ROZAVEX-465578 format. One record per atom (N, C-alpha, C, O): x, y, z; residue in three letters. Coordinates in steps of 0.2 Angstrom, whole numbers, padded with zeros to 4 digits, always signed. Layout:
% ROZAVEX-465578
XYZALA/...
This chain:
% ROZAVEX-465578
-0138-0113-0104MET/-0131-0110-0105MET/-0130-0111-0113MET/-0131-0116-0116MET/-0127-0105-0115LYS/-0125-0105-0122LYS/-0118-0106-0123LYS/-0114-0106-0118LYS/-0115-0106-0130ASP/-0108-0107-0131ASP/-0104-0101-0129ASP/-0099-0102-0126ASP/-0107-0095-0129CYS/-0104-0089-0127CYS/-0103-0089-0119CYS/-0098-0087-0117CYS/-0108-0091-0116ASP/-0107-0092-0108ASP/-0102-0097-0107ASP/-0098-0096-0102ASP/-0102-0103-0110LEU/-0097-0108-0109LEU/-0090-0105-0111LEU/-0085-0107-0107LEU/-0089-0101-0116GLN/-0082-0098-0118GLN/-0080-0094-0112GLN/-0074-0094-0110GLN/-0084-0090-0109GLN/-0083-0085-0104GLN/-0081-0089-0097GLN/-0076-0088-0094GLN/-0085-0095-0096LEU/-0083-0099-0090LEU/-0076-0102-0091LEU/-0073-0103-0086LEU/-0075-0105-0097VAL/-0068-0108-0098VAL/-0063-0103-0097VAL/-0058-0105-0094VAL/-0063-0097-0099SER/-0058-0092-0099SER/-0057-0090-0091SER/-0052-0089-0089SER/-0063-0089-0088ASP/-0063-0088-0081ASP/-0059-0093-0077ASP/-0055-0092-0072ASP/-0061-0099-0078ILE/-0058-0105-0074ILE/-0050-0105-0076ILE/-0046-0107-0071ILE/-0048-0104-0082SER/-0041-0105-0084SER/-0037-0099-0080SER/-0032-0101-0078SER/-0040-0093-0080GLU/-0036-0088-0077GLU/-0036-0089-0069GLU/-0031-0088-0066GLU/-0042-0091-0066ARG/-0042-0092-0059ARG/-0038-0098-0056ARG/-0035-0097-0051ARG/-0039-0104-0060VAL/-0036-0110-0057VAL/-0029-0111-0060VAL/-0024-0113-0056VAL/-0028-0109-0066PHE/-0021-0111-0069PHE/-0017-0105-0070PHE/-0011-0105-0071PHE/-0020-0099-0069GLN/-0016-0092-0070GLN/-0013-0092-0077GLN/-0008-0089-0077GLN/-0017-0094-0081LYS/-0015-0094-0088LYS/-0021-0093-0093LYS/-0026-0095-0091LYS/-0020-0089-0098PRO/-0026-0088-0103PRO/-0028-0093-0107PRO/-0024-0098-0109PRO/-0034-0094-0109PHE/-0037-0098-0113PHE/-0038-0095-0120PHE/-0042-0090-0120PHE/-0034-0096-0125ARG/-0034-0092-0131ARG/-0038-0095-0137ARG/-0038-0093-0143ARG/-0042-0101-0136HIS/-0045-0104-0141HIS/-0053-0104-0140HIS/-0055-0101-0135HIS/-0056-0109-0143GLN/-0063-0109-0143GLN/-0066-0115-0138GLN/-0062-0120-0138GLN/-0071-0113-0135ALA/-0074-0119-0131ALA/-0082-0118-0133ALA/-0085-0113-0133ALA/-0085-0124-0134TYR/-0092-0125-0136TYR/-0095-0131-0134TYR/-0091-0136-0133TYR/-0101-0132-0135PHE/-0105-0138-0133PHE/-0105-0142-0140PHE/-0106-0139-0145PHE/-0104-0148-0139ASN/-0105-0153-0145ASN/-0110-0158-0143ASN/-0108-0163-0139ASN/-0116-0158-0145LYS/-0121-0163-0144LYS/-0120-0170-0147LYS/-0124-0174-0145LYS/-0115-0171-0151ARG/-0114-0177-0154ARG/-0110-0182-0149ARG/-0109-0188-0150ARG/-0107-0178-0144LEU/-0103-0182-0139LEU/-0108-0187-0135LEU/-0113-0184-0133LEU/-0106-0193-0134ARG/-0111-0198-0131ARG/-0109-0200-0124ARG/-0113-0199-0119ARG/-0103-0203-0123THR/-0101-0206-0117THR/-0096-0202-0113THR/-0095-0203-0107THR/-0093-0197-0116THR/-0088-0193-0113THR/-0091-0186-0111THR/-0095-0183-0114THR/-0088-0183-0106GLY/-0090-0177-0103GLY/-0088-0171-0108GLY/-0091-0166-0108GLY/-0082-0172-0110GLY/-0078-0166-0114GLY/-0073-0169-0118GLY/-0071-0175-0117GLY/-0070-0165-0122ARG/-0064-0167-0127ARG/-0060-0161-0128ARG/-0062-0156-0130ARG/-0053-0162-0128TYR/-0048-0157-0130TYR/-0046-0159-0137TYR/-0044-0165-0138TYR/-0046-0155-0142LEU/-0044-0156-0148LEU/-0037-0154-0149LEU/-0036-0148-0149LEU/-0033-0159-0151LEU/-0026-0158-0152LEU/-0024-0153-0157LEU/-0019-0149-0157LEU/-0027-0154-0163GLN/-0026-0150-0169GLN/-0028-0142-0168GLN/-0024-0138-0170GLN/-0034-0141-0166SER/-0036-0134-0166SER/-0036-0131-0159SER/-0036-0125-0158SER/-0034-0135-0154HIS/-0034-0133-0147HIS/-0040-0131-0144HIS/-0040-0128-0139HIS/-0046-0133-0147ASN/-0052-0131-0144ASN/-0055-0136-0139ASN/-0052-0142-0139ASN/-0060-0134-0135ILE/-0062-0139-0130ILE/-0070-0140-0132ILE/-0073-0135-0133ILE/-0072-0146-0132GLU/-0079-0147-0133GLU/-0082-0150-0127GLU/-0079-0154-0123GLU/-0088-0148-0125ILE/-0091-0150-0119ILE/-0098-0154-0121ILE/-0101-0151-0125ILE/-0099-0159-0117ASN/-0106-0163-0119ASN/-0111-0159-0115ASN/-0111-0158-0109ASN/-0116-0156-0119PRO/-0122-0153-0115PRO/-0126-0157-0111PRO/-0129-0154-0106PRO/-0126-0164-0112LYS/-0130-0168-0107LYS/-0127-0168-0100LYS/-0131-0169-0095LYS/-0120-0167-0099ALA/-0117-0166-0093ALA/-0120-0160-0089ALA/-0122-0161-0083ALA/-0121-0155-0093TYR/-0124-0149-0089TYR/-0132-0150-0088TYR/-0134-0148-0082TYR/-0135-0153-0092GLU/-0142-0154-0091GLU/-0144-0159-0086GLU/-0148-0158-0082GLU/-0139-0164-0085LYS/-0141-0169-0080LYS/-0138-0168-0073LYS/-0141-0169-0068LYS/-0132-0165-0073TYR/-0128-0164-0067TYR/-0127-0156-0065TYR/-0126-0155-0059TYR/-0128-0152-0069GLY/-0127-0145-0068GLY/-0121-0142-0069GLY/-0116-0145-0071GLY/-0120-0136-0066LEU/-0114-0132-0067LEU/-0108-0134-0064LEU/-0102-0134-0067LEU/-0109-0137-0058LYS/-0103-0140-0054LYS/-0099-0145-0058LYS/-0093-0146-0058LYS/-0103-0150-0061GLU/-0100-0155-0065GLU/-0097-0152-0071GLU/-0091-0155-0073GLU/-0100-0148-0075VAL/-0096-0145-0081VAL/-0090-0141-0079VAL/-0085-0141-0082VAL/-0090-0138-0073GLU/-0083-0135-0071GLU/-0078-0140-0070GLU/-0072-0139-0071GLU/-0080-0146-0067GLY/-0075-0151-0066GLY/-0072-0154-0073GLY/-0066-0155-0074GLY/-0077-0154-0078ILE/-0075-0157-0084ILE/-0070-0151-0088ILE/-0065-0153-0091ILE/-0072-0145-0087ILE/-0068-0140-0089ILE/-0061-0140-0086ILE/-0056-0139-0090ILE/-0060-0141-0080ARG/-0054-0141-0077ARG/-0050-0147-0080ARG/-0044-0146-0081ARG/-0053-0153-0081HIS/-0050-0158-0083HIS/-0047-0157-0090HIS/-0041-0158-0092HIS/-0051-0154-0095GLU/-0049-0153-0101GLU/-0044-0147-0102GLU/-0040-0147-0106GLU/-0044-0142-0097LEU/-0039-0137-0097LEU/-0032-0140-0095LEU/-0027-0137-0097LEU/-0032-0145-0091CYS/-0026-0149-0089CYS/-0023-0151-0096CYS/-0017-0151-0097CYS/-0027-0155-0100HIS/-0024-0157-0106HIS/-0022-0151-0110HIS/-0016-0151-0113HIS/-0026-0146-0111TYR/-0024-0140-0115TYR/-0018-0137-0113TYR/-0013-0136-0117TYR/-0017-0135-0107HIS/-0011-0131-0104HIS/-0004-0136-0105HIS/+0001-0133-0107HIS/-0005-0142-0103LEU/+0001-0147-0103LEU/+0003-0148-0111LEU/+0009-0148-0112LEU/-0002-0148-0115HIS/+0000-0149-0122HIS/+0003-0143-0125HIS/+0008-0144-0129HIS/+0001-0137-0123LEU/+0004-0131-0126LEU/+0011-0130-0123LEU/+0015-0127-0126LEU/+0012-0133-0117GLU/+0019-0132-0114GLU/+0023-0138-0116GLU/+0029-0137-0115GLU/+0021-0142-0120GLY/+0025-0148-0122GLY/+0026-0153-0117GLY/+0031-0157-0118GLY/+0022-0154-0112LYS/+0023-0159-0107LYS/+0018-0164-0108LYS/+0014-0164-0113LYS/+0018-0169-0104GLY/+0014-0175-0104GLY/+0007-0174-0103GLY/+0005-0172-0097GLY/+0003-0174-0108TYR/-0004-0172-0107TYR/-0009-0177-0108TYR/-0015-0176-0107TYR/-0007-0184-0109GLN/-0011-0189-0109GLN/-0013-0192-0102GLN/-0009-0190-0097GLN/-0018-0196-0101HIS/-0020-0198-0095HIS/-0015-0202-0091HIS/-0015-0202-0085HIS/-0011-0206-0095ARG/-0006-0210-0092ARG/+0000-0206-0089ARG/+0004-0209-0086ARG/+0001-0200-0091ASP/+0007-0196-0090ASP/+0007-0194-0083ASP/+0002-0192-0080ASP/+0013-0193-0080THR/+0014-0191-0073THR/+0012-0184-0072THR/+0009-0181-0068THR/+0014-0180-0077ASP/+0013-0172-0077ASP/+0005-0171-0077ASP/+0003-0167-0073ASP/+0002-0175-0081PHE/-0006-0174-0081PHE/-0009-0176-0074PHE/-0013-0172-0072PHE/-0007-0181-0071ARG/-0010-0184-0065ARG/-0008-0179-0059ARG/-0012-0177-0055ARG/-0002-0176-0059ILE/+0000-0171-0054ILE/-0004-0165-0055ILE/-0007-0162-0050ILE/-0005-0162-0061LEU/-0009-0156-0062LEU/-0016-0157-0060LEU/-0020-0153-0058LEU/-0019-0163-0062LEU/-0026-0165-0060LEU/-0027-0164-0052LEU/-0032-0161-0050LEU/-0022-0167-0048LYS/-0023-0166-0041LYS/-0022-0159-0039LYS/-0025-0157-0034LYS/-0017-0156-0042LYS/-0016-0149-0040LYS/-0021-0144-0041LYS/-0023-0140-0037LYS/-0025-0145-0046THR/-0031-0141-0048THR/-0037-0144-0046THR/-0043-0141-0047THR/-0037-0149-0042ASN/-0043-0153-0040ASN/-0048-0154-0046ASN/-0054-0153-0045ASN/-0046-0157-0051ALA/-0050-0159-0057ALA/-0051-0166-0056ALA/-0047-0170-0054ALA/-0057-0168-0058PRO/-0059-0175-0058PRO/-0055-0179-0064PRO/-0054-0176-0069PRO/-0054-0185-0062ARG/-0051-0190-0067ARG/-0056-0192-0072ARG/-0055-0193-0078ARG/-0062-0193-0070PHE/-0068-0195-0074PHE/-0074-0191-0073PHE/-0075-0188-0067PHE/-0078-0190-0078CYS/-0084-0187-0077CYS/-0090-0192-0074CYS/-0089-0198-0074CYS/-0095-0189-0072SER/-0101-0193-0069SER/-0104-0197-0075SER/-0103-0195-0081SER/-0107-0203-0073ASN/-0110-0207-0079ASN/-0115-0203-0083ASN/-0120-0201-0080ASN/-0114-0203-0089LEU/-0119-0201-0094LEU/-0122-0206-0097LEU/-0121-0208-0103LEU/-0127-0210-0094ASP/-0130-0216-0096ASP/-0134-0215-0103ASP/-0138-0210-0103ASP/-0132-0219-0107GLN/-0136-0218-0114GLN/-0140-0224-0115GLN/-0139-0229-0118GLN/-0146-0224-0111GLY/-0151-0229-0111GLY/-0154-0230-0118GLY/-0157-0236-0119GLY/-0154-0225-0122ASN/-0158-0226-0128ASN/-0154-0229-0134ASN/-0156-0230-0140ASN/-0148-0231-0133ARG/-0144-0234-0138ARG/-0146-0241-0139ARG/-0149-0245-0135ARG/-0146-0243-0146ARG/-0148-0250-0148ARG/-0143-0255-0145ARG/-0137-0254-0146ARG/-0145-0260-0143ARG/-0141-0266-0141ARG/-0143-0272-0144ARG/-0148-0273-0146ARG/-0138-0276-0146ARG/-0139-0282-0149ARG/-0142-0287-0145ARG/-0141-0287-0138ARG/-0147-0291-0147SER/-0151-0295-0143SER/-0146-0301-0141SER/-0142-0303-0144SER/-0148-0303-0135LEU/-0144-0309-0132LEU/-0147-0315-0133LEU/-0147-0320-0129LEU/-0150-0316-0139LYS/-0153-0322-0141LYS/-0148-0328-0142LYS/-0143-0327-0145LYS/-0150-0334-0139GLN/-0145-0340-0140GLN/-0148-0345-0145GLN/-0154-0346-0145GLN/-0144-0347-0149TYR/-0146-0353-0154TYR/-0143-0359-0151TYR/-0137-0359-0150TYR/-0147-0364-0151THR/-0145-0371-0149THR/-0145-0376-0155THR/-0151-0376-0158THR/-0140-0379-0157TYR/-0140-0384-0162TYR/-0138-0391-0159TYR/-0134-0391-0155TYR/-0141-0396-0162VAL/-0140-0403-0160VAL/-0138-0407-0166VAL/-0141-0406-0171VAL/-0133-0411-0165CYS/-0131-0416-0170CYS/-0136-0421-0171CYS/-0138-0424-0166CYS/-0138-0423-0177VAL/-0143-0428-0178VAL/-0140-0435-0176VAL/-0143-0440-0174VAL/-0134-0436-0178ASN/-0130-0443-0177ASN/-0128-0444-0170ASN/-0130-0449-0166ASN/-0124-0440-0167CYS/-0121-0441-0160CYS/-0124-0437-0155CYS/-0123-0439-0149CYS/-0128-0432-0156GLY/-0132-0429-0151GLY/-0128-0423-0148GLY/-0130-0420-0142GLY/-0122-0421-0150THR/-0118-0416-0147THR/-0122-0409-0148THR/-0125-0408-0153THR/-0122-0405-0143ILE/-0125-0399-0142ILE/-0121-0393-0143ILE/-0115-0393-0140ILE/-0122-0388-0147TYR/-0119-0382-0149TYR/-0123-0376-0147TYR/-0128-0375-0149TYR/-0120-0372-0143GLN/-0123-0365-0141GLN/-0120-0360-0145GLN/-0113-0359-0146GLN/-0124-0356-0149ARG/-0121-0350-0153ARG/-0125-0344-0152ARG/-0131-0344-0151ARG/-0121-0338-0152LYS/-0125-0332-0152LYS/-0127-0329-0159LYS/-0132-0326-0159LYS/-0124-0332-0164ILE/-0126-0330-0171ILE/-0129-0336-0174ILE/-0126-0342-0173ILE/-0134-0335-0178ARG/-0137-0340-0181ARG/-0133-0343-0187ARG/-0130-0339-0190ARG/-0133-0349-0188LEU/-0128-0352-0193LEU/-0133-0356-0198LEU/-0138-0359-0197LEU/-0130-0357-0204ASN/-0133-0360-0210ASN/-0132-0368-0209ASN/-0126-0370-0209ASN/-0137-0372-0207THR/-0136-0379-0205THR/-0135-0383-0212THR/-0132-0389-0211THR/-0136-0380-0218ALA/-0135-0384-0224ALA/-0127-0383-0225ALA/-0124-0388-0229ALA/-0124-0378-0223ARG/-0117-0377-0224ARG/-0112-0380-0219ARG/-0107-0382-0220ARG/-0115-0380-0212TYR/-0110-0382-0207TYR/-0113-0389-0204TYR/-0118-0391-0205TYR/-0108-0393-0201CYS/-0109-0400-0199CYS/-0106-0401-0192CYS/-0103-0396-0190CYS/-0107-0406-0189CYS/-0105-0408-0182CYS/-0097-0409-0183CYS/-0094-0412-0188CYS/-0093-0406-0178SER/-0086-0406-0178SER/-0083-0413-0176SER/-0078-0415-0177SER/-0088-0417-0173LYS/-0085-0424-0170LYS/-0087-0429-0175LYS/-0082-0433-0176LYS/-0093-0430-0178CYS/-0094-0435-0182CYS/-0096-0433-0189CYS/-0098-0437-0193CYS/-0096-0427-0191LEU/-0098-0424-0197LEU/-0105-0425-0199LEU/-0107-0425-0205LEU/-0110-0426-0194GLY/-0117-0427-0195GLY/-0120-0420-0196GLY/-0117-0415-0195GLY/-0126-0420-0198LYS/-0130-0414-0199LYS/-0132-0411-0193LYS/-0134-0415-0188LYS/-0133-0405-0193LEU/-0135-0401-0187LEU/-0142-0399-0188LEU/-0145-0398-0194LEU/-0146-0399-0182LYS/-0153-0397-0182LYS/-0154-0392-0177LYS/-0151-0393-0171LYS/-0158-0387-0178ILE/-0159-0381-0173ILE/-0164-0384-0168ILE/-0169-0387-0170ILE/-0162-0383-0161LYS/-0166-0386-0156LYS/-0171-0380-0154LYS/-0169-0374-0153LYS/-0177-0381-0153LYS/-0182-0376-0151LYS/-0184-0376-0144LYS/-0188-0372-0142LYS/
């Protein structure tokens, strides 16, 4: 599916479901990571994550479009367009739009290692667990002010 096909699909859904025209741009944005789509308040454009189409198909994208069109039409009418607003929730139910999109798992993102560092006081033997490594020359035991040693 290309951007021109997406534009036509958004216009069709807007006319069919909302009985209102969609007068702005709709396009794919491959920089979106965790969200299925986004309504832009300044330009009134709608961006759709292409991974939602690749992973789940046209039915998922139609749900995302309905959700974003709820934001779009309510914002242009001056009503509550945010997720917490009653107008938005009512329109979601009325148009059978999903509140959330399906999981777009980003398994390739870098994650911080869950390495644990254990330090022991040389004097009193108090044990400290830390996620971040610390400089033992700079820090000391909080109980007896003794030197810390990393435990292996």
